[in-house]
matplotlib code that plots the C-alpha trace (Angstrom):
import matplotlib.pyplot as plt

x = [-24.2, -23.8, -23.5, -20.7, -18.8, -19.1, -18.0, -15.0, -12.5, -13.5, -13.1, -9.7, -8.6, -9.7, -8.1, -4.8, -4.6, -5.3, -2.7, -0.1, -0.8, -0.6, 2.7, 4.1, 3.1, 5.2, 8.6, 11.5, 13.6, 16.9, 18.5, 19.8, 23.3, 21.8, 20.3, 23.8, 25.5, 26.6, 25.7, 22.0, 22.1, 19.9, 22.7, 20.7, 18.3, 14.8, 12.0, 8.4, 5.5, 3.3, 0.3, -0.6, 2.3, 0.9, -2.6, -1.1, 0.8, -2.2, -4.4, -1.9, -2.1, -5.9, -5.8, -3.3, -5.4, -8.6, -6.8, -5.7, -9.2, -10.9, -8.5, -9.2, -12.9, -12.5, -10.6, -13.4, -16.1, -14.4, -13.7]
y = [-4.1, -7.9, -7.9, -5.3, -7.4, -10.5, -8.6, -6.8, -9.8, -10.1, -6.4, -6.5, -9.4, -7.7, -4.4, -6.0, -8.1, -4.9, -2.9, -5.6, -5.7, -1.9, -1.9, -4.6, -2.6, 0.4, 1.1, 0.3, 3.4, 1.5, -1.6, -4.5, -2.9, 0.1, -2.2, -3.3, 0.1, 0.2, 2.8, 3.5, 3.5, 6.5, 9.0, 10.9, 12.4, 13.4, 11.3, 12.5, 10.1, 10.5, 8.8, 5.3, 5.3, 8.4, 6.8, 3.6, 5.7, 7.6, 4.5, 2.7, 5.6, 5.4, 1.7, 2.0, 4.6, 2.5, -0.5, 1.4, 2.8, -0.6, -2.2, 0.6, 0.0, -3.7, -2.9, -0.5, -3.0, -5.5, -8.1]
z = [13.4, 13.4, 9.6, 9.8, 12.4, 10.2, 7.1, 8.6, 8.2, 4.5, 3.9, 5.6, 3.4, 0.2, 1.1, 2.2, -1.0, -3.1, -1.1, -1.6, -5.3, -5.6, -3.8, -6.0, -9.1, -8.0, -9.5, -7.2, -6.3, -6.2, -7.6, -5.6, -5.3, -3.5, -0.8, 0.1, 0.1, -3.5, -6.1, -6.5, -10.3, -10.5, -10.0, -7.3, -9.9, -8.9, -10.3, -11.1, -11.2, -14.2, -15.6, -14.4, -11.9, -10.2, -10.0, -8.5, -6.0, -4.8, -4.8, -2.5, -0.1, -0.1, 0.4, 3.3, 5.0, 4.5, 5.9, 9.0, 9.6, 9.1, 11.6, 14.2, 13.5, 14.2, 17.4, 18.6, 17.8, 20.1, 17.4]

ax = plt.figure().add_subplot(projection="3d")
ax.plot(x, y, z, "-o")
ax.set_aspect("equal")
plt.show()
């Protein structure tokens, strides 16, 4: 149990860096003009993820869930 308590901060760092990298790899849904109320550039069309982009999307979900579970685990262990 002591080993797990010492390893949790390192696991959190690794997962958070991986999650940030996966989020940065994803395609942005809108350009800069859409952030300020301008046109979104996409014309409101639907977009389907395929291939590598789909894998990155699902891996980011998995990393986010793992990050949340590890943080709850650290909270329960009283760290």
